[in-house]
BAMI-479576 format. One record per residue: residue number from 1; x, z, y of N, C-alpha, C, O in turn. Coordinates in Angstrom, 3 decimals. Atoms other than C-alpha are relative to their C-alpha. Layout:
! BAMI-479576
> NUM:X:Z:Y:X:Z:Y:X:Z:Y:X:Z:Y
...
***
This chain:
! BAMI-479576
> 1:1.643:-0.109:-0.456:105.758:-17.376:-140.930:0.183:1.408:0.457:0.771:2.268:-0.199
> 2:0.321:-1.112:-0.572:105.083:-14.683:-138.745:-1.059:0.843:-0.270:-2.045:0.401:-0.858
> 3:1.021:-1.046:0.291:103.080:-11.476:-138.908:-1.148:-0.399:0.378:-1.135:-1.232:1.285
> 4:1.362:0.169:-0.494:99.341:-11.647:-138.530:-0.302:1.438:0.432:-0.289:2.449:-0.270
> 5:0.643:-1.488:-0.369:98.081:-8.862:-136.244:-1.189:0.204:-0.032:-1.966:-0.677:0.335
> 6:1.187:-0.888:0.098:95.311:-6.687:-136.771:-0.873:-0.425:1.448:-0.455:-0.128:2.567
> 7:0.744:0.350:-1.377:92.681:-8.052:-134.142:-1.392:0.870:0.179:-2.538:0.423:0.162
> 8:0.963:-1.019:-0.130:90.732:-4.844:-133.665:-0.293:0.082:1.579:0.624:-0.195:2.353
> 9:0.422:-0.063:-1.223:88.904:-4.368:-130.432:0.380:1.491:0.343:0.196:2.428:-0.434
> 10:-0.012:-1.540:-0.415:89.889:-1.223:-128.324:-1.335:0.529:0.550:-2.189:-0.226:1.015
> 11:1.013:-0.709:-0.824:87.422:1.171:-127.014:-0.032:-0.294:1.584:1.004:-0.442:2.232
> 12:0.024:0.421:-1.337:86.255:0.396:-123.612:0.308:1.604:0.827:0.043:2.727:0.397
> 13:-0.211:-1.017:-0.675:87.319:2.687:-121.003:-0.929:0.374:1.478:-0.984:-0.162:2.585
> 14:1.087:-0.481:-1.094:84.743:4.534:-118.946:0.415:0.860:0.951:1.345:1.634:0.722
> 15:-0.352:-1.070:-1.038:84.872:6.432:-115.779:-1.474:0.528:0.373:-2.504:-0.147:0.330
> 16:1.326:-0.757:-0.566:82.170:8.836:-114.529:0.637:0.563:1.044:1.732:1.116:0.939
> 17:-0.051:-0.808:-1.201:82.140:10.085:-111.108:-1.081:0.867:0.310:-2.200:0.361:0.222
> 18:0.721:-0.850:-0.200:80.417:13.017:-110.249:-0.108:0.752:1.193:0.940:0.776:1.839
> 19:-0.099:-0.684:-1.223:79.405:15.107:-107.320:0.478:1.573:0.120:1.022:2.107:1.086
> 20:-0.434:-1.393:-0.176:79.964:18.638:-108.250:0.828:0.419:-1.243:1.057:-0.338:-2.186
> 21:-0.566:-0.728:1.119:81.746:20.954:-110.527:-0.571:0.303:-1.414:0.095:0.427:-2.442
> 22:0.820:-0.230:1.059:79.012:21.586:-112.873:-0.297:-1.371:-0.998:-0.387:-1.363:-2.226
> 23:0.072:1.117:0.709:78.531:18.016:-113.732:1.279:-0.219:-0.730:1.274:-0.418:-1.945
> 24:-1.355:0.190:0.695:82.250:17.636:-114.462:0.093:0.750:-1.184:0.526:0.221:-2.208
> 25:-0.302:-0.856:1.282:82.268:20.481:-116.900:-1.366:-0.363:-1.078:-1.356:-0.065:-2.273
> 26:0.861:0.559:1.073:79.088:18.979:-118.473:0.516:-0.957:-0.863:0.534:-0.841:-2.088
> 27:-0.618:1.125:0.779:80.782:15.637:-119.270:1.207:0.186:-0.633:1.428:-0.424:-1.679
> 28:-1.277:-0.509:0.769:84.126:17.118:-120.177:-0.295:0.703:-1.220:0.498:0.621:-2.158
> 29:0.488:-0.424:1.279:82.168:19.007:-122.776:-0.335:-0.734:-0.657:0.040:-0.538:-1.813
> 30:0.437:0.932:0.962:80.599:16.178:-124.192:1.157:-0.858:-0.486:1.145:-1.336:-1.620
> 31:-1.185:0.765:0.522:83.962:14.354:-124.328:0.618:0.642:-1.152:0.935:0.021:-2.167
> 32:-0.723:-0.607:1.017:85.486:16.970:-126.312:-0.873:0.316:-1.086:-0.332:0.404:-2.188
> 33:0.665:-0.132:1.065:82.495:17.641:-128.381:-0.161:-1.409:-1.049:-0.198:-1.279:-2.273
> 34:-0.142:1.075:0.769:82.401:14.003:-129.608:1.104:-0.742:-0.179:1.041:-1.791:-0.820
> 35:-1.049:0.430:0.507:85.935:13.364:-129.645:0.257:-1.310:0.763:0.823:-2.228:0.170
> 36:-0.017:1.352:-0.604:85.801:10.551:-126.912:1.201:-0.139:0.939:1.090:0.329:2.072
> 37:-0.982:-0.002:-0.667:89.196:9.774:-125.697:0.027:-1.085:0.917:1.070:-1.298:1.535
> 38:-0.019:1.289:-0.595:88.260:6.696:-124.012:-0.706:0.263:1.353:-0.840:-0.644:2.174
> 39:0.839:-0.261:-1.339:86.310:8.353:-121.124:0.865:0.767:0.900:1.459:1.798:0.582
> 40:-0.871:-0.924:-1.243:88.077:9.480:-117.851:-1.131:0.665:0.922:-2.097:-0.031:1.235
> 41:0.855:-0.592:-0.537:86.180:12.035:-115.958:0.672:0.167:1.441:1.793:0.666:1.536
> 42:-0.521:-0.323:-1.141:86.639:12.082:-112.233:-0.758:0.848:1.109:-1.868:0.429:1.437
> 43:0.900:-0.695:-0.442:85.406:14.634:-110.144:0.123:-0.511:1.789:1.136:-0.974:2.314
> 44:-0.037:0.416:-1.418:84.515:13.904:-106.406:-0.709:0.951:0.840:-1.844:1.307:0.522
> 45:0.393:-1.065:-0.774:84.033:16.397:-103.656:-1.584:-0.217:0.296:-2.093:-1.322:0.487
> 46:1.287:0.110:-0.084:80.354:17.518:-103.270:-0.739:-0.349:1.331:-1.938:-0.622:1.385
> 47:0.390:0.297:-1.182:80.148:16.914:-99.598:-0.264:-1.599:0.377:-0.574:-1.913:1.526
> 48:-0.050:1.439:-0.211:80.067:12.983:-99.968:-1.404:-0.218:-0.160:-2.098:0.502:-0.878
> 49:1.407:0.541:0.389:76.786:11.172:-99.817:-0.176:-0.972:-0.861:0.855:-1.588:-1.132
> 50:0.203:0.818:1.055:75.297:8.984:-102.334:0.988:-1.333:0.273:1.748:-1.790:-0.581
> 51:-0.507:1.506:-0.336:76.664:5.724:-100.647:1.565:0.243:-0.123:2.270:-0.544:-0.754
> 52:-1.327:-0.264:-0.055:80.058:7.339:-100.094:0.657:0.146:-1.561:1.756:-0.306:-1.883
> 53:-0.349:-0.196:1.616:80.278:8.303:-104.027:0.022:-1.409:-0.386:1.073:-1.686:-0.964
> 54:-0.068:1.091:0.755:79.513:4.757:-105.037:1.108:-0.874:0.632:1.776:-1.662:-0.037
> 55:-1.219:0.751:-0.382:81.997:3.323:-102.656:1.407:0.730:-0.800:2.192:-0.049:-1.340
> 56:-0.893:-0.635:0.650:84.523:5.873:-104.149:0.056:-0.496:-1.453:1.153:-0.599:-2.001
> 57:-0.112:0.440:1.236:83.548:4.623:-107.492:0.523:-1.374:-0.115:1.384:-1.644:-0.953
> 58:-0.605:1.114:-0.110:84.123:1.132:-106.575:1.378:-0.428:-0.139:1.770:-1.256:-0.962
> 59:-1.506:-0.459:-0.052:87.856:1.894:-105.645:0.465:0.473:-1.408:1.228:-0.204:-2.098
> 60:-0.543:-0.522:1.342:88.359:4.094:-108.780:-0.201:-0.734:-0.978:0.652:-0.600:-1.855
> 61:0.116:1.017:0.986:87.036:1.413:-111.008:0.748:-1.141:-0.198:0.879:-1.707:-1.283
> 62:-0.855:1.092:-0.310:89.187:-1.196:-109.729:1.479:0.314:-0.209:2.295:-0.415:-0.773
> 63:-1.350:-0.616:0.287:92.259:1.057:-109.625:0.532:0.263:-1.155:1.687:0.004:-1.493
> 64:-0.395:-0.335:1.473:92.128:2.320:-113.061:-0.288:-1.037:-0.998:0.007:-0.766:-2.162
> 65:0.245:0.864:0.869:91.015:-0.836:-114.644:-1.180:0.341:-1.032:-1.024:0.222:-2.247
> 66:0.863:-0.670:0.892:87.891:0.569:-116.033:-0.979:-1.141:-0.537:-1.148:-2.126:0.182
> 67:1.007:0.913:0.795:85.280:-1.402:-118.541:-1.207:0.362:0.733:-1.888:-0.618:1.034
> 68:1.092:-0.483:-0.452:82.491:0.647:-116.959:-0.004:1.134:0.616:0.610:2.077:0.116
> 69:-0.026:-1.119:-0.877:81.750:3.062:-114.131:-1.296:0.425:0.234:-2.190:-0.358:0.554
> 70:1.258:-0.695:-0.075:79.039:5.362:-113.959:-0.021:1.097:1.517:1.078:1.400:1.981
> 71:0.203:-0.723:-1.200:77.880:7.575:-110.734:-0.861:0.968:-0.280:-1.939:0.528:-0.678
> 72:1.207:-1.040:0.373:75.901:10.959:-111.316:0.041:0.691:1.340:1.110:1.020:1.854
> 73:0.205:-1.039:-0.948:74.529:12.914:-108.449:-1.532:0.343:0.097:-2.456:-0.213:-0.497
> 74:1.422:-0.341:0.239:71.516:14.796:-107.573:-0.792:-0.554:1.065:-0.314:-0.846:2.162
> 75:0.882:0.716:-0.907:68.567:13.372:-105.936:-0.644:0.768:1.141:-1.002:0.200:2.172
> 76:0.454:-0.837:-1.081:67.331:16.259:-103.917:0.525:-0.025:1.274:-0.136:0.465:2.189
> 77:-0.983:0.026:-1.272:69.913:15.721:-101.160:-0.013:-1.175:0.545:0.617:-1.222:1.602
> 78:0.033:1.184:-0.431:69.209:12.054:-100.636:-1.261:-0.583:0.083:-2.175:-0.545:-0.741
> 79:1.799:0.793:-0.247:66.214:10.016:-98.981:-0.060:-1.156:-0.931:0.813:-1.384:-1.769
> 80:0.419:0.994:1.051:64.652:7.134:-100.780:0.730:-1.243:0.600:1.125:-2.142:-0.143
> 81:-0.720:1.104:-0.618:66.264:4.750:-98.321:1.533:0.021:-0.507:2.126:-0.982:-0.904
> 82:-1.324:0.137:0.335:69.660:5.906:-99.089:0.265:-0.109:-1.575:1.390:-0.392:-1.985
> 83:-0.063:0.234:1.495:69.092:5.759:-102.885:0.010:-1.485:-0.146:0.734:-2.018:-0.988
> 84:0.275:1.533:0.408:67.973:1.986:-102.570:1.314:-0.518:0.555:1.768:-1.472:-0.078
> 85:-1.107:0.442:-0.522:71.119:1.445:-100.435:1.161:0.144:-1.074:1.817:-0.834:-1.432
> 86:-0.804:-0.191:1.252:73.309:3.134:-103.280:-0.315:-0.986:-1.246:0.638:-1.499:-1.833
> 87:0.292:0.779:1.026:71.539:1.133:-105.910:0.183:-1.517:0.070:0.388:-2.259:-0.890
> 88:-0.507:1.447:-0.379:72.121:-2.183:-104.145:1.407:-0.114:-0.263:1.841:-0.957:-1.048
> 89:-1.413:0.195:0.201:75.795:-1.546:-103.884:0.454:0.246:-1.226:1.485:-0.331:-1.573
> 90:-0.376:0.041:1.253:76.008:-0.502:-107.214:-0.129:-0.952:-0.705:0.807:-1.260:-1.442
> 91:0.123:1.156:0.972:74.464:-3.434:-108.885:0.961:-1.353:0.531:1.203:-2.303:-0.214
> 92:-0.899:1.014:-0.452:76.802:-5.707:-106.532:1.212:0.276:-0.933:1.777:-0.677:-1.470
> 93:-1.403:-0.397:0.489:79.800:-3.865:-108.146:0.042:0.472:-1.351:0.956:1.138:-1.837
> 94:0.310:-0.171:1.558:78.454:-3.618:-111.653:0.279:1.739:-0.403:1.067:2.177:-1.241
> 95:-0.263:-1.519:0.179:78.158:0.335:-111.420:-1.350:0.541:-0.371:-2.387:0.270:0.235
> 96:1.224:-0.636:0.294:75.686:2.335:-113.174:-0.528:1.290:0.539:0.128:2.252:0.140
> 97:0.354:-1.049:-0.640:73.820:4.972:-111.212:-1.095:0.958:-0.864:-2.192:0.565:-1.261
> 98:0.957:-0.907:0.523:72.283:8.071:-112.778:-0.501:1.090:0.994:0.366:1.910:1.294
> 99:0.472:-0.830:-0.768:70.244:10.145:-110.517:-0.611:1.224:-0.637:-1.555:1.080:-1.414
> 100:0.528:-1.445:0.688:69.551:13.924:-111.581:-0.871:0.597:1.134:-0.521:0.839:2.289
> 101:1.007:-0.682:-0.827:66.333:15.408:-110.262:-0.108:1.428:-0.639:-0.509:1.505:-1.800
> 102:-0.076:-1.367:0.527:66.619:19.283:-110.769:-1.119:0.786:0.726:-1.024:0.994:1.936
> 103:0.889:-0.816:-0.493:63.646:21.285:-110.205:0.150:1.560:-0.223:0.245:1.990:-1.373
> 104:-0.134:-1.289:0.163:63.949:24.928:-109.575:-1.407:0.734:-0.463:-2.487:0.196:-0.220
> 105:1.066:-0.598:0.454:61.553:27.327:-111.067:-0.035:1.349:0.682:-0.947:2.140:0.440
***
């Protein structure tokens, strides 16, 4: 009789693509604070538009076999039309977008 393997589920691998260095530092800090070994943080150059960032996330997610991919970028530099296009492309490829609205005081 063979051994019975423990059928525990592994943690999902999550990818977060962000626009700038400050976002990367924030997510890296959260990863370390909560000891989340299953999160891959990928930084993308800040000069990309929202749509280019989503397209890069699609390729990144497929290449790295991620279970879930998130894209985080600032809203202030993107028009509403561009945000709609990003959302449509993201839904098509099962990517979640988080748009950050930063108000300066």
